[in-house]
Each structure stands twice: as structure tokens, then as C-alpha cells.
C-alpha positions in Angstrom: 16.5 3.5 43.4 19.5 3.6 40.8 18.5 0.0 39.3 14.9 1.4 38.8 16.3 4.6 37.2 18.4 2.5 34.9 15.5 0.4 33.8 13.4 3.3 33.1 16.2 4.8 31.0 16.4 1.5 29.0 12.7 1.5 28.6 12.8 5.1 27.3 15.5 4.4 24.8 13.8 1.2 23.6 10.5 3.2 23.2 12.4 6.1 21.3 14.1 3.4 19.0 10.9 1.7 18.5 9.2 4.9 17.6 11.9 5.9 15.1 11.8 2.4 13.6 8.0 2.8 13.1 8.3 6.3 11.4 11.0 5.1 9.2 9.0 2.1 8.1 6.0 4.4 7.6 8.1 6.8 5.4 9.5 4.0 3.4 6.2 2.1 2.8 6.0 2.9 -0.8 9.5 1.1 -1.5 9.1 -1.6 1.1 5.5 -2.9 1.0 5.2 -3.7 -2.8 7.9 -6.4 -2.7 6.0 -7.9 0.2 3.0 -8.4 -2.0 5.1 -9.3 -5.1 6.6 -12.2 -3.3 3.3 -14.0 -3.3 2.9 -13.7 -7.0 4.6 -16.6 -8.8 2.3 -16.6 -11.9 3.6 -17.5 -15.3 2.9 -16.6 -19.0 0.2 -18.9 -20.6 1.4 -22.2 -22.5 -0.5 -24.1 -24.9 -2.5 -26.5 -22.7 -5.6 -28.7 -22.7 -7.5 -27.1 -19.7 -7.8 -23.9 -17.8 -9.0 -24.6 -14.1 -10.8 -21.9 -12.4 -10.1 -22.1 -8.8 -13.0 -21.3 -6.3 -13.3 -18.1 -4.4 -13.0 -15.5 -7.2 -16.0 -15.9 -9.5 -15.9 -12.0 -10.0 -12.6 -12.1 -11.7 -11.1 -15.5 -12.5 -13.7 -16.9 -14.9 -13.0 -13.8 -17.2 -9.4 -14.8 -17.2 -10.2 -18.5 -18.1 -12.6 -17.2 -20.9 -9.9 -15.1 -22.3 -7.5 -18.0 -22.4 -10.0 -20.4 -24.1 -11.1 -17.5 -26.7 -7.4 -16.8 -27.5 -6.7 -20.5 -28.0 -4.7 -21.2 -25.2 -6.7 -23.9 -23.8 -9.2 -26.3 -25.3 -11.5 -26.7 -22.2 -12.3 -24.9 -18.9 -12.4 -26.9 -15.7 -14.6 -26.0 -12.8 -14.3 -27.5 -9.3 -17.7 -28.4 -7.7 -17.5 -26.0 -4.9 -19.1 -26.8 -1.6 -22.4 -24.9 -1.4 -22.9 -22.0 0.9 -25.9 -22.1 3.2 -27.4 -19.3 1.0 -27.0 -21.4 -2.1 -28.4 -24.6 -0.4 -31.5 -22.5 0.5 -31.8 -21.3 -3.0 -31.6 -17.8 -1.9 -28.6 -17.2 -4.2 -26.9 -19.0 -7.1 -23.9 -21.1 -6.2 -20.4 -20.1 -7.1 -20.3 -22.9 -9.8 -23.4 -21.7 -11.4 -22.2 -18.1 -11.3 -18.8 -19.0 -12.9 -20.6 -21.1 -15.7 -22.8 -18.1 -16.5 -19.9 -15.8 -16.8 -18.1 -18.3 -19.0 -21.2 -18.5 -21.2 -21.5 -14.8 -21.3 -18.0 -14.5 -22.5 -18.3 -16.9 -25.3 -17.2 -20.2 -24.0 -19.7 -23.1 -25.1 -21.2 -25.4 -22.6 -19.5 -28.3 -24.3 -16.1 -26.7 -23.5 -16.9 -26.6 -19.6 -16.2 -29.5 -17.6 -16.4 -30.3 -13.8 -13.7 -31.7 -11.7 -14.6 -35.0 -9.8 -15.5 -34.7 -6.3 -16.8 -31.8 -4.1 -14.3 -29.1 -3.1 -14.1 -26.8 -0.1 -10.5 -25.7 -0.3 -7.4 -25.5 -2.5 -6.3 -28.7 -1.3 -9.4 -30.4 -2.5 -9.1 -28.7 -5.8 -5.6 -30.0 -6.1 -6.7 -33.6 -5.1 -9.5 -33.5 -7.7 -7.2 -32.5 -10.4 -4.9 -35.2 -9.3 -7.8 -37.7 -10.1 -8.2 -36.2 -13.6 -4.6 -36.4 -14.3 -4.8 -40.0 -13.2 -7.0 -40.7 -16.3 -5.2 -38.1 -18.5 -1.6 -38.6 -17.7 -0.5 -36.1 -20.5 -2.9 -33.5 -20.0 -1.6 -29.8 -19.3 -3.5 -27.3 -17.2 -3.4 -23.6 -16.6 -4.5 -22.8 -13.1 -6.3 -19.5 -12.8 -6.2 -17.7 -9.4 -5.5 -14.4 -8.1 -2.1 -12.9 -7.9 -1.6 -13.2 -4.1 -2.8 -16.8 -4.1 -0.5 -18.2 -6.8 2.6 -18.9 -4.4 0.4 -21.0 -1.9 -1.7 -22.5 -4.5 1.5 -23.7 -6.3 2.8 -25.3 -3.2 -0.5 -27.1 -2.5 -0.9 -28.5 -6.1 2.8 -29.6 -6.3 2.5 -31.4 -3.2 -0.6 -33.2 -4.5 0.6 -33.9 -7.9 4.0 -34.9 -7.1 6.2 -35.9 -10.3 3.2 -34.4 -12.4 3.7 -30.8 -11.0 5.3 -29.8 -14.2 2.2 -30.3 -16.0 0.3 -27.3 -14.2 0.9 -23.6 -14.6 -0.2 -20.7 -12.7 -2.0 -17.8 -14.4 -2.8 -14.7 -12.4 -6.1 -12.9 -12.2 -6.0 -9.3 -11.2 -7.5 -7.8 -7.8 -10.2 -5.3 -8.1 -9.6 -2.1 -6.3 -6.0 -2.8 -5.1 -2.7 -4.1 -6.4 0.7 -4.9 -5.1 1.6 -1.2 -5.5 -0.9 -0.1 -3.1 -2.5 -3.0 -1.2 -1.9 -1.3 2.4 -4.0 1.7 1.5 -7.3 -0.1 1.6 -9.0 -2.3 4.1 -9.8 -5.1 1.5 -6.3 -5.0 0.1 -4.6 -5.0 3.6 -6.9 -7.7 4.9 -6.5 -9.7 1.7 -2.6 -9.9 1.9 -2.3 -10.2 5.6 -5.0 -13.1 5.5 -2.9 -14.8 2.7 0.6 -14.6 4.6 -1.3 -16.1 7.6 -2.6 -18.9 5.4 0.8 -19.5 3.9 2.6 -19.6 7.1 0.0 -22.2 8.4 0.6 -24.1 5.2 4.3 -24.3 5.7 4.2 -25.3 9.5 1.9 -28.2 8.4 
């Protein structure tokens, strides 16, 4: 009975310590959790460049940032990836992401002749990086501002640097804001928590590969 009693006591102490740790983390969340989000943000101030590349997956915000870069003279043209069509877009039920992004750019004053498509169809950030590598093969001196959400910049930078190799210095990452949450309060909403948790999982998967 004594060994069982000792085990129960150890379990009791472990449960108590774990509970106190959880309470401590909860009380300190406002200090501890914002840096967790900010770690993912490696965005930079804009530099005079040839292109702004709008990464797929954020047509509600990213095209607006790219249009701003064009209108303020930071870039000469905007690049769009040929994003793989969703089933709804293939059936004509809804506009494709590429069409939606192009419409936003036009509405924000970017002329059609200043919008250019990257070569090849893209279904991931890695595809977009490979497509940009093809463009830089043809234009080895081009500089590109890559527009994506704040939380995506670290992983995107790693993916593009791997794809571009020695030309990685020709790209810079510009952050688009998130809607409804930020690094300061991301854990307080389902969308924010899911977004940052998902990005950390994707980043871990990329590192393991």
C-alpha cells in the first residue's frame, strides 16, 4: 500500500504544479502571448523595387497593400500568381482569387498594363517561389516586394530564400494586416487563435522537411 500511496502523492503534487503553471500562464497571457505572434513577423519597410508580388490566400487585404505600394511609387508593376482554381471557381459559381485580386487592384487605381501574371499555376507558397525564380531567370536584376500577412512572413521568407538561393537578397517582405485581430490580442478570437496555431504547425512542418 505504501508504494501506491507514494505514487498518489506524486500524482497529486504533479497535478497541483501543473494547475498552478496553467493559472500562471493564464494570468501572464497579455505579456507572454504577443511575442509568440511577433516572432512570425519578419516584414520589412518597403524599398524601391520593380515589382510587388501579391501572394495567394489573402485577396481581402493583400491587393490593397500592393496597390498602395504602386500608387506611392515603391514599385513599377504588380505581380499576380496564377492561383489554382477552387471547385467553385471552376464551376463558375464564384470569381477566382486571381480575378478578385485584379478587380481590387483596378478599383484602387492600378492600371491593367501594370499588372502581370507569374508563369505557371500555383497551389502553394512554394509554387509561387518557384514561379518567381523563373521570372528572375529572365530578369536577373529585378527586385521584388512580396506582400503577405504578418504571420506568414517568416515561413514565406524561408520558402523564397530556399527557392531563390543566391538571389534571395532581391526580395523583401511587406506585411499586410490581419482583420479583426493582431499580435496583441490574437488568442482572444477563434479566427486569430486558429490562424496563428495553424501557421506555427506549417512552420514546424517546413522546418522538419
